[in-house]
C-alpha positions as CSV (number, residue, x, y, z in Angstrom):
1,X,140.6,100.7,44.9
2,X,138.2,101.9,47.7
3,X,135.8,99.1,46.8
4,X,138.5,96.4,47.1
5,X,140.9,97.7,49.8
6,X,140.3,95.4,52.8
7,X,142.2,92.6,54.6
8,X,140.2,89.9,52.9
9,X,141.5,90.9,49.5
10,X,145.2,91.1,50.6
11,X,147.7,88.5,49.7
12,X,148.9,88.3,53.4
13,X,145.3,87.5,54.7
14,X,145.0,84.0,56.2
15,X,142.0,82.2,57.6
16,X,142.1,79.2,59.9
17,X,139.4,77.2,61.5
18,X,140.0,76.9,65.3
19,X,137.5,74.6,67.1
20,X,134.1,76.0,66.2
21,X,135.2,79.4,64.8
22,X,137.3,81.0,62.2
23,X,140.4,83.0,63.0
24,X,141.7,85.6,60.5
25,X,145.2,87.0,60.7
26,X,147.8,88.9,58.7
27,X,150.8,86.6,57.9
28,X,152.9,89.7,57.3
29,X,152.2,91.5,60.5
30,X,151.3,88.5,62.6
31,X,148.2,90.1,64.0
32,X,144.7,88.8,64.2
33,X,142.4,90.9,61.9
34,X,138.9,91.0,60.4
35,X,137.9,90.6,56.8
36,X,136.7,94.2,56.5
37,X,139.7,95.9,58.3
38,X,141.9,98.2,56.3
39,X,145.6,99.0,56.8
40,X,148.2,101.0,54.7
41,X,150.3,97.8,54.1
42,X,147.6,96.3,51.9
43,X,149.0,94.3,49.0
44,X,146.1,93.0,46.8
45,X,145.9,89.5,45.6
46,X,146.6,88.9,41.9
47,X,142.9,88.3,41.2
48,X,142.0,91.6,42.8
49,X,144.6,93.5,40.8
50,X,143.2,91.9,37.6
51,X,139.7,92.9,38.5
52,X,140.7,96.5,39.3
53,X,142.5,96.8,35.9
54,X,139.5,95.3,34.1
55,X,137.2,97.8,35.8
56,X,139.5,100.7,35.0
57,X,139.3,99.9,31.3
58,X,135.5,99.9,31.2
């Protein structure tokens, strides 16, 4: 999990283009965030869960 736990892999992570830059935020908390931030409320995307399960088996 430590290799995957970050905002960018969370189902609540959203990215929007604003003018000439990207804005990243958490749709659950409503806060702006960064892709590499980590919070305790992390809920991994389905694809990340599948990848973690695949790596557990090997």
